[in-house]
N, C-alpha and C positions, 0 to 999 in steps of 0.2 A: 912229612907234612910241615910246612912253615909254622913257626911258633905263633905268628899272629892269626893264622887260620885256626889253629887248635884253640887259642884263647877265645876267638870269636864263637866257635862252636860251643865252648863251655859256658859263655855268658848268655848265649841265646839272642833273641831279638833286641836290638838296642834302640829301634825307632820309637819315638813318642807316639801315643795314641791320640794326641791333640793334632788337629782340631776336630776330629771325628767325635771325640769325647771332650766337651768343654772343660771338664775337671782335670783333664790330662796335664802333663808336664810341658809347659811352654819353654822352659829353660830360662825364664825371665823373672822368676818369683822374688829373687833377692836384689834385683837391680833397681836403680832410680829411674823414675819416669819423668814426664814433664811436670813443672811446678803447677800447683793448684791454688785456687783462690779460696781462702777460708772465710769465716763469718766475721772476723774481726775487722772493723773499719780502719782505713788508712789514717795516718796522722797528717794534718795539714802541713803544707810546705816541707814535706820530707825529702822527696826526690831521690832517696837513696837507691831504690831499685832501678830507676831509669839511668842513673849515673854509672852504675856498674855493668849494665847490660852491654855486651860487646857487639850485638847485632841490631840494636835499637828496636827490639821487639816490644818494648813497653812505652806507652804514651800516657801522659798525665793530663788532668783537666786543669781548669783555671786556678784551682786551689792546690795544685801540685799533688794531687792524689791520683791513684791508679785509675785510668779511664779505659784503656784497651791493652790487651796482651795478645800479640800476634804469634800463635804457636807455629805458624809457617816460618817465622824468623828465629824461633827459639832453638837453642842447641842444648838445652837441659844441663847447663853448666852449674846450676844451683847458686850462682853468685847473688841473684836477686833474693833468694830465700835467706841466705846468710846475712844479707844487708838489711832486710826488712825488720824494723824495730817493733812493729805492731803485731806481727804474726799473720798479716793479711795473706802474704805469699808463703806457701808451705810446700814441702817436698811431696810430690805425688808419686803414685805407683802405676799410673796409666801410661802404657807405651804404644797402644794401637791407635795412632792418630791419622790413619789414612782417610781421606775425604774425597768426594766427587767435586765439590765446589770450593774454590779458594776461600770464599767468605766464611766457610764453616771452621776455618782455623783461627778466626779472629774472635777472641772473647772481648765483650764490651760490658761495662757497667749498666748500659742502657741498650740491650740487644734489640735489633730490628726484627720485624716479623719475617719468618722464613718464607721465601718465595716458592711458588708451586713448582717451577721448572726444576728446582733442585731435587725433587722427589721422583722425577721421571727417569725410567730406565733407558739406557742407551746401548747396552751390550747386545750383540747379536747372539742368537741362540746357538749358533755353530761354535762359539767360543767356550761354552760352559763345560763341555766335557774334556776339552784339550786345549792347551795354550802353548804357543811357541814364542820365546822371548829373544829379541836381539838387544844386547846390552851395549851402550856406548858410554865410555868414560869421556865426558866433555870438559875435563879439567878438574878432577877431584884430588884429594890427598891420599886416596886409596883406602880410607877408612870404610867407605861404603862397599868397596870391592871385597874387603876381608869378610864382611857380613854376608855378601852375596855368595862367596865361596862356601860358607857354612851351610847354605841351603841344600847342598847336595851331599853333605856328610851323612853318616848312618843315622844320626839322631833326628834330623829334620827330613831327610830323604824326600826332597821336593817332587821327585818323579812319581811317587805314589799318589799324588794329587792330580796327575795328568798334566803337569806343567814342566816344560823343558826349555833349556837354553839352546839356541841355534847360532852357528857362526855366520849364517847367510841372512841378510835382510829380506831376500826374496822368498824365504821360507818362514818369515816371522809374522806373528799376529800383533805383537806388542813391542814397542820401542821403550826400553827402560833406560832412562837417562840419569846419570850421576854427574856431579861436578857443576861448576858455575857457568858453563858454556863460554869459555874464553874465546877471544877473537880467532885464535888459531884453530879451534875445534868447531867453530860454527859451520863452516863449509862441509867438513866430513859428516857432521851430524845431519845436516840437511840432505846430503847425498844418500845417507842411510835411509832417512825417512822417505825420500822420493823413490828409492828402490823397493820399498815394501809394497805388497799388493793390498788392494782394498778388500774387505774392511780392515782398518789398522787402528791401533790405539796407542796412547802414550801414558807412561807412569813417570812422574817426577819423583825420584828416589833420593831422599836426603835434603837437608836444609839448603845446601848449596844449589841443588837443582830447582828448589822451590823459589828461592829469592837471591841466591848468591852467597848467603852465609857470612862468615867473618871476612871473606875475601872480596865482598861485593864492591867495595870502593877502592880497591887497589888498582895499580896501573894495568895488571894483566887479568884481573878478575872480571867475570861477567855477572849478570844478575839472574841467572837461572833460565828456565825455558819459557817463562811467561812472555807472551807476545811473539814467541818464535815458533812454537808448536802448539797444537790444540791439545791441552792436557786433559786426560780423563780421570786420573786419580793423582792427588797430591799427598806425598808422604814425607813429612819433616822428620828430623832426627839427625844427630851428629855423632855417629851414624845411626840410622834406624837398625834395630836388632833383627835377627833372622825371623823371629815370630811376627814382628811388625810388618816385615816385607811380605810374609805369607798372608797375613790378614789383608793387606792392601791388594794383593793379587786376587784373593778370594772375594774381596769387595768388588773389584772390577768384574769378576765373573758372576756376581750376584749370588754367591754361595755363602757369603757372610754379610750381616747387616753393618751399617755404618754406626760407629760408637759415638762420634763427635759431631755435635750440631751447634753452630754458633759458638764454638769454643768451650762447650759444656759437655761433659760425659753423660751419655744416656745408656741405660742398661741394654745389652745386646739382646 
């Protein structure tokens, strides 16, 4: 008997009982999440957070105080937290930032009223028990791909949730896109989308797929899938961790509630 088989039999089941049990081990308890906005007010004419942000996720008001934070552009680098002299921006622990509407990733000091259409379900009942994913790397650094590979390891074991990756777009229900959508990858991405049967869905996975990330303004970088494909779920992160990807997939399938609304965390 191979040693690894004997060791596995001795250790028993390695798969987490999350998300079936919310208190289960997500594998993310000790990691940094997206920055959060504390109760301390900003200093006037500070600009420190906006100046260090590599993706222009932070916008200031006329007094140079924090006005908006776009989590869709955030890569959770914590530079803004380190630069903030007032403690307004703090290290957060929330990592599940999958949303159905792009606007729900934008925190504002004066949030607009939530629109009714953002609450409407769009998923077909046939998807809820089983989902097949075609992944396309549209110009990533392979950080997201390393997290996607972890989904099928013994700990996360994505197959137990009825979710599978498929090599053929003709057998896929969901197009999972990573990367900035470079000029060279736009045509292959569209060819994959057009080969998928209806009904079909799109998940923008990672900050690059959401907005282009740190490479958005380079000569070869794209600006994500917005305006190219009809996105059903937006998931920022650089890269999003495996648990966040699972949360986003279950959000798509309406098996998990959305945690983020207008950039603010709500209890699941």
